[in-house]
C-alpha positions in Angstrom: 70.0 71.7 98.0 67.3 69.2 98.9 67.5 67.6 102.4 64.9 65.0 103.6 63.1 65.8 107.0 63.8 62.4 108.4 65.5 63.3 111.7 68.2 65.6 113.1 69.8 67.4 110.2 73.3 66.1 109.6 76.3 68.5 109.7 76.8 67.6 106.0 73.6 69.5 105.3 75.2 72.8 106.4 78.4 71.7 104.7 76.7 71.4 101.4 74.6 74.6 102.0 77.9 76.4 102.4 79.1 75.5 98.9 75.6 76.2 97.5 75.4 79.7 99.0 79.1 80.5 98.0 78.5 79.5 94.4 75.2 81.3 94.2 76.6 84.5 95.6 79.8 84.3 93.6 77.9 84.0 90.3 74.8 86.1 91.0 72.6 83.0 91.1 69.9 81.7 93.5 70.4 79.4 96.5 67.3 77.1 96.6 66.3 74.7 99.5 63.7 72.1 98.5 62.4 69.6 101.0 62.2 66.1 99.7 59.5 64.4 101.8 58.2 61.6 99.6 59.4 58.9 101.9 56.5 59.3 104.1 57.4 56.4 106.4 60.6 58.1 107.5 59.3 61.6 108.2 60.0 63.0 111.6 58.0 65.9 113.0 60.0 69.0 113.6 62.9 68.0 111.3 62.1 70.6 108.7 62.0 73.3 111.4 65.4 72.1 112.6 66.8 72.6 109.0 65.4 76.1 108.8 66.6 77.1 112.2 70.0 75.5 111.8 70.7 77.3 108.5 69.4 80.6 109.8 71.6 80.2 113.0 74.7 79.7 110.7 73.7 82.6 108.4 73.3 80.3 105.4 70.0 81.8 104.4 68.6 80.6 101.0 66.8 82.7 98.4 64.0 80.4 98.0 62.7 77.7 100.5 59.4 76.4 101.8 59.5 78.9 104.7 60.4 81.8 102.4 58.4 81.1 99.3 59.6 82.1 95.8 58.8 81.9 92.1 59.1 78.2 91.9 56.8 77.3 94.9 55.8 75.0 96.4 59.2 73.7 97.7 58.0 70.6 99.4 57.7 67.6 97.1 54.6 66.4 98.9 52.9 69.5 97.6 54.0 68.9 94.0 52.5 65.5 93.3 50.4 66.7 90.4 53.7 67.4 88.5 55.0 63.9 88.6 52.2 61.6 87.3 52.1 63.1 83.8 55.9 62.6 83.5 55.6 59.0 84.6 52.8 58.4 82.0 55.0 59.9 79.3 57.9 57.6 80.2 55.6 54.6 80.1 54.2 55.6 76.7 57.7 56.1 75.3 58.7 52.6 76.5 61.2 54.0 79.1 59.2 52.7 82.1 56.8 49.9 82.9 54.6 48.8 85.8 55.7 46.2 88.3 53.3 44.2 90.4 55.8 42.1 92.5 55.2 41.8 96.2 57.9 42.6 98.7 58.2 38.9 99.5 58.8 38.0 95.9 61.5 40.6 95.6 63.2 39.4 98.8 63.2 35.9 97.5 64.7 37.0 94.2 67.5 38.9 96.0 68.2 35.9 98.2 68.5 33.6 95.2 70.8 36.0 93.4 73.1 36.2 96.5 73.1 32.4 97.0 73.9 31.7 93.4 76.5 34.6 93.3 74.9 35.9 90.1 77.0 38.3 88.0 74.0 40.5 87.3 71.8 41.4 90.3 68.8 43.7 90.7 65.3 43.4 89.5 64.8 40.5 87.0 62.1 42.2 84.9 59.5 39.6 85.5 56.8 42.2 84.9 58.2 43.9 81.9 56.0 43.6 78.8 53.0 42.1 80.8 49.5 43.3 81.4 48.1 43.2 85.0 46.0 40.1 83.9 49.1 38.3 82.6 51.1 39.1 85.6 48.3 38.1 88.1 48.7 34.5 86.8 52.2 34.3 88.3 53.2 34.1 91.9 54.1 37.1 94.1 51.4 39.5 92.6 50.0 42.6 94.2 47.2 44.6 92.5 48.7 48.0 93.1 51.9 48.4 90.9 54.9 50.5 91.2 56.6 52.0 88.1 60.1 51.1 87.2 62.5 52.7 84.6 63.7 50.5 81.9 67.5 50.9 82.0 69.2 50.0 78.8 72.2 47.7 78.7 74.4 50.5 77.2 73.5 53.1 79.9 76.5 55.6 80.2 78.1 55.1 83.6 80.7 58.1 83.6 79.9 61.7 84.0 81.8 64.9 84.7 81.7 66.2 88.2 82.7 69.7 89.3 84.7 68.4 92.3 85.8 64.9 91.3 86.2 65.3 87.5 85.4 62.2 85.4 83.5 59.8 87.7 82.2 56.4 87.1 79.2 54.7 88.8 77.9 51.1 89.0 75.3 50.0 86.5 71.9 50.7 88.0 69.0 48.2 87.8 65.4 49.1 86.9 64.9 51.6 89.6 61.4 52.3 91.0 60.5 55.8 90.1 56.8 55.9 91.3 55.5 54.1 94.3 52.1 52.4 94.8 51.1 55.1 97.3 51.1 57.7 94.5 54.4 59.3 95.5 57.5 59.5 93.3 60.8 58.2 94.5 63.7 60.6 94.9 65.2 59.8 91.5 62.2 60.9 89.5 61.1 63.7 91.7 64.6 65.3 91.8 64.8 65.4 88.0 61.3 66.8 87.5 61.7 69.5 90.1 65.2 70.5 89.1 63.9 71.0 85.5 60.9 73.0 86.6 62.9 75.1 89.0 65.7 75.8 86.5 68.4 74.3 88.6 71.8 74.5 86.9 73.9 73.1 89.7 73.0 70.2 92.1 75.2 69.9 95.3 75.0 66.7 97.2 77.2 64.2 99.0 79.5 61.5 97.3 77.1 58.8 98.5 74.7 59.9 95.7 77.3 59.3 92.9 75.6 55.9 92.1 72.4 57.6 91.5 73.7 59.9 88.8 73.5 57.6 85.7 69.9 56.8 86.1 69.0 60.5 86.7 70.9 61.6 83.6 69.0 58.9 81.7 65.7 60.5 82.8 66.8 64.0 81.7 67.8 62.6 78.3 64.6 60.6 77.8 62.6 63.8 78.6 64.7 66.1 76.5 65.7 68.3 79.4 68.9 70.0 80.0 71.1 68.0 82.5 72.5 70.1 85.4 76.0 70.1 86.6 76.7 67.9 89.6 79.0 68.7 92.5 79.4 65.7 94.8 80.9 67.0 98.1 83.5 64.7 99.9 82.4 62.6 102.7 83.2 63.9 106.2 85.1 61.5 108.3 86.3 61.2 111.9 90.0 61.5 112.6 90.2 57.7 112.5 88.8 57.8 108.9 85.4 56.3 110.0 82.3 57.8 108.5 80.8 60.6 110.4 77.5 59.0 111.4 74.9 60.3 113.9 74.8 57.0 115.8 78.4 57.0 116.8 79.4 60.7 116.6 77.2 63.2 118.4 78.8 66.0 116.4 77.2 64.6 113.2 74.0 66.2 114.3 73.8 69.8 113.4 71.8 70.8 116.4 74.5 69.4 118.7 76.8 72.3 118.1 74.3 74.9 119.3 73.4 72.7 122.3 77.0 72.4 123.3 77.7 76.2 123.1 79.6 76.6 119.8 79.3 80.0 118.1 77.8 79.8 114.7 80.7 81.9 113.2 83.2 79.4 114.6 81.3 76.3 113.2 80.9 78.1 109.8 84.7 78.9 109.7 85.3 75.3 110.6 83.1 74.0 107.8 85.0 76.3 105.3 88.2 74.3 106.2 86.8 70.8 105.7 88.3 69.7 102.5 89.0 73.2 101.3 92.3 75.2 101.8 92.3 78.3 103.9 91.6 81.4 101.8 93.9 83.6 104.0 97.6 82.6 103.8 99.0 82.0 107.2 95.7 81.7 109.1 92.7 79.5 109.3 90.4 82.3 110.6 88.2 83.6 107.7 84.8 85.1 107.1 82.0 84.0 104.9 82.5 86.9 102.6 86.2 86.0 102.2 85.2 82.5 101.4 82.7 83.4 98.8 85.1 85.8 97.1 87.7 83.1 96.7 85.4 80.1 96.1 86.0 77.7 93.3 85.0 74.0 92.9 88.4 73.0 91.8 89.8 73.9 95.2 87.7 71.3 97.0 89.6 68.1 97.9 87.5 65.2 96.7 89.5 62.8 98.8 87.5 63.6 101.9 87.3 66.0 104.9 88.5 65.1 108.4 86.4 66.4 111.2 88.8 67.4 113.9 86.8 68.5 117.0 90.0 69.9 118.5 90.3 72.4 115.7 86.8 73.4 116.1 87.4 73.9 119.8 90.3 76.1 118.9 88.3 78.1 116.6 85.5 78.6 119.0 87.9 79.7 121.7 89.2 82.3 119.2 85.9 83.7 118.4 84.8 83.8 122.1 87.9 85.9 122.9 87.2 88.3 120.1 83.7 89.3 121.6 83.3 92.2 124.0 82.3 91.4 127.5 78.8 92.7 126.7 78.5 90.5 123.6 80.0 87.4 125.4 77.7 87.9 128.4 74.7 88.2 126.1 75.7 85.0 124.3 76.2 83.1 127.5 72.7 84.0 128.9 71.0 83.2 125.6 72.7 79.8 125.5 71.9 79.2 129.2 68.1 79.9 128.5 68.1 77.9 125.3 69.4 74.8 127.1 66.8 75.0 129.9 68.4 77.4 132.4 66.5 80.2 134.2 67.0 83.7 133.0 69.3 85.8 135.0 68.1 88.9 136.9 69.3 92.3 135.7 71.7 92.5 138.7 73.2 89.2 137.9 73.5 90.0 134.2 75.4 93.2 135.1 77.7 91.1 137.3 78.2 88.7 134.5 79.4 91.4 132.1 82.1 92.4 134.7 83.0 88.7 135.4 83.4 87.3 131.9 86.9 88.7 131.5 87.9 86.4 134.3 87.0 83.3 132.3 87.1 84.4 128.7 90.8 83.4 128.0 90.1 79.9 129.0 86.6 79.3 127.6 86.0 76.8 124.9 82.2 76.7 124.9 79.5 79.1 126.0 78.4 76.7 128.6 81.9 76.9 130.4 81.1 80.3 131.9 78.3 80.0 134.3 79.5 76.8 136.1 82.8 78.6 136.7 81.1 81.9 137.8 78.0 80.5 139.6 79.5 81.3 143.1 78.9 85.0 142.1 75.2 84.7 141.7 74.3 82.7 144.9 73.7 83.7 148.5 76.3 81.4 149.7 78.3 78.4 148.5 78.2 74.7 149.1 81.8 73.6 149.6 82.8 70.6 147.5 83.9 67.5 149.4 87.2 67.4 147.5 87.8 71.2 148.3 87.1 70.6 152.0 89.4 67.6 152.2 92.2 69.7 150.7 92.2 72.2 153.7 95.3 71.8 155.9 95.6 72.1 159.7 96.4 75.7 159.4 93.1 76.6 157.5 91.5 78.0 160.6 94.4 80.3 161.2 94.5 81.4 157.6 90.9 82.3 157.6 91.1 84.2 160.8 94.0 86.2 159.4 92.2 86.8 156.2 89.1 88.1 157.9 91.1 90.4 160.1 93.0 91.9 157.2 90.0 92.3 154.9 87.7 93.9 157.6 90.3 96.7 158.0 90.5 97.5 154.3 89.4 101.2 153.6 88.8 100.4 149.9 87.4 97.2 148.4 89.3 96.7 145.2 91.3 93.9 143.6 94.7 95.6 144.3 93.8 96.3 148.0 92.4 92.8 148.5 95.5 91.1 147.1 97.9 93.4 149.0 96.1 92.8 152.3 95.9 89.0 151.9 99.6 88.8 150.9 100.6 90.9 153.9 98.5 88.7 156.3 99.1 85.3 154.9 102.4 85.2 153.1 104.2 87.8 155.1 102.4 87.4 158.4 101.9 83.7 158.7 105.0 82.7 156.6 102.9 80.5 154.1 104.1 80.1 150.6 101.9 82.0 148.0 101.1 78.6 146.4 99.3 77.5 149.5 98.4 80.8 151.3 95.2 81.5 149.4 93.8 78.0 149.2 91.4 78.2 152.1 90.3 81.7 151.0 89.5 80.4 147.5 87.5 77.4 148.9 85.5 79.8 151.2 84.7 82.2 148.4 84.0 79.7 145.6 83.4 76.4 147.3 86.1 74.8 144.9 89.8 74.3 144.7 89.9 75.7 141.2 88.3 79.0 140.2 88.6 82.2 138.3 91.2 84.7 139.6 90.6 85.0 143.3 91.1 88.7 144.0 89.0 89.9 141.1 86.3 87.5 142.1 86.2 88.9 145.6 86.0 92.4 144.3 83.0 91.4 142.2 81.3 89.5 145.1 81.7 92.4 147.4 83.0 93.1 150.9 80.0 91.8 152.9 79.4 88.6 151.0 83.1 87.7 150.9 83.5 88.2 154.6 80.4 86.1 155.3 81.8 83.2 153.3 85.1 83.4 155.0 83.4 83.3 158.4 81.0 80.5 157.3 83.8 78.2 156.4 85.8 79.1 159.5 82.8 78.3 161.7 82.4 74.9 160.0 86.0 73.7 160.7 
């Protein structure tokens, strides 16, 4: 797998890594990550670190990578430049490649003319082929530092066998640039050289690279090297069938899931279901080990994968509810700190462990918990305007009755609190249960909607609960 560090890694990077790792583990092979950084103008600082961190977060750890080392190091193409030039020279000597001195302006004019004339054959017109630098310099649109293009024959094979799609066809390529004027190879040459030298048997990449396959197969054949097997993974699309792009869909960015509070095991399970049937009959919940044991290229649906965020939310909720209170509290705190929040005190963390069962059943994301439970960690609460506006004319009487009932409690427990408030408000004041506890809830949490009220009051404690009830009563 060979991502380019040109920005936030796409979720498709993890999608392809999943298949890589599954096949390598299933067959006793090696899962290798190579960083393809030859397009120097598009490099983004920190992108490689994001790739490394995201794969580690998901548990898709390669056997060889720039950050791990290995027998085929180095794993960044920018550190392998000495391996490409001899191959280019060989291709030129064998008549399979040639120098091209055309300026960008000249190439743009050529493309514009082809488009205007609706030419049947488009692409580079081979103006430089067969010429020396001196001969080419006599013609317009010359630059002294040439690129190198491959000479694609007219009978280039355009079909190949893909592990996922079967027999595939690609459009006829033009004379692709394989070596740039800055001394860096393009993707098409570098990937062939590196895959050969690293002993790659299977290359996994997205379907958008199908058109590149014929020219790369040509390079393998010209150089007398074994062609690897290709597995072009289906494109991931939104539910409306539009392409999952980072500009329009925030969930196309792999880092987005961690920022939002998804669990890595939930996202990994979700990726296993994209274009691949569940390995366990009757349930979509599965582990990585189960996926690896059942993995086969033929089971991948080449038609495409639909990214349904609702399904991911359901899976995340499932995994959240499978955690113990201690585990969930630890994950909540870690996510809170990762996203810029302050660390909780030991006392607050102990309270959080006791409080998470109050919200665990309704949580979708890790970030859902603290906003719902924040009233437990503050000295007082600021009553929301909407909550204050919801208080009826009897709110004062309700709060007075609640304070009186709670002050007399011999034991501060959920059951005792509920019994005392029901006796005072429902039976004593004759208020329906649906409305009786509203003012109490607003006083305790500052909101109309909260986790279970009586359990929350037990956690908050007698003194703090009574203070809040009296504070709201005093403000009416």
